[in-house]
C-alpha positions in Angstrom: 62.6 -37.1 21.1 60.5 -33.9 21.3 60.0 -34.0 17.5 58.8 -37.6 17.7 56.3 -36.7 20.3 54.9 -33.9 18.2 54.7 -36.2 15.2 52.8 -38.7 17.2 50.4 -36.1 18.6 49.8 -34.8 15.0 49.0 -38.3 13.8 46.5 -38.8 16.7 44.9 -35.5 16.0 44.7 -36.3 12.3 43.0 -39.6 12.9 40.5 -38.1 15.4 39.7 -35.3 12.9 39.2 -37.8 10.0 37.0 -39.9 12.2 34.7 -37.0 13.1 34.6 -35.8 9.5 33.8 -39.3 8.2 30.7 -39.4 10.5 29.1 -36.5 8.5 27.3 -37.3 5.2 29.6 -34.9 3.3 32.7 -36.4 4.9 31.5 -39.9 4.2 31.1 -39.0 0.5 34.5 -37.4 0.5 36.2 -40.5 1.9 34.3 -42.8 -0.4 35.5 -40.7 -3.3 39.1 -40.9 -2.1 38.8 -44.6 -1.6 37.4 -45.1 -5.1 40.1 -43.0 -6.7 42.8 -44.9 -4.7 41.4 -48.2 -5.8 41.3 -47.1 -9.4 44.9 -45.8 -9.2 46.3 -49.0 -7.6 44.4 -51.1 -10.1 45.9 -49.2 -13.0 49.4 -49.6 -11.5 48.9 -53.3 -11.0 47.6 -53.7 -14.6 50.6 -51.8 -15.9 52.9 -53.9 -13.9 51.4 -57.2 -15.2 51.4 -55.9 -18.7 55.0 -54.9 -18.6 56.0 -58.2 -16.9 54.2 -60.1 -19.7 56.1 -58.0 -22.3 59.5 -58.8 -20.7 58.7 -62.5 -20.5 57.8 -62.7 -24.2 60.9 -60.6 -25.3 63.4 -62.6 -23.2 
């Protein structure tokens, strides 16, 4: 139970820190860059999934 408490406190501190950092111009650029990279990665994964699914449908 004690470990769960410390995990929850760590999460709250992390969110608070991220919020304060995001309010600075440099932090906003950082989070915008992270967001763009995440969207590019998830888009590539989705494209790969659809491509592989199409291959399996034509081969079967």
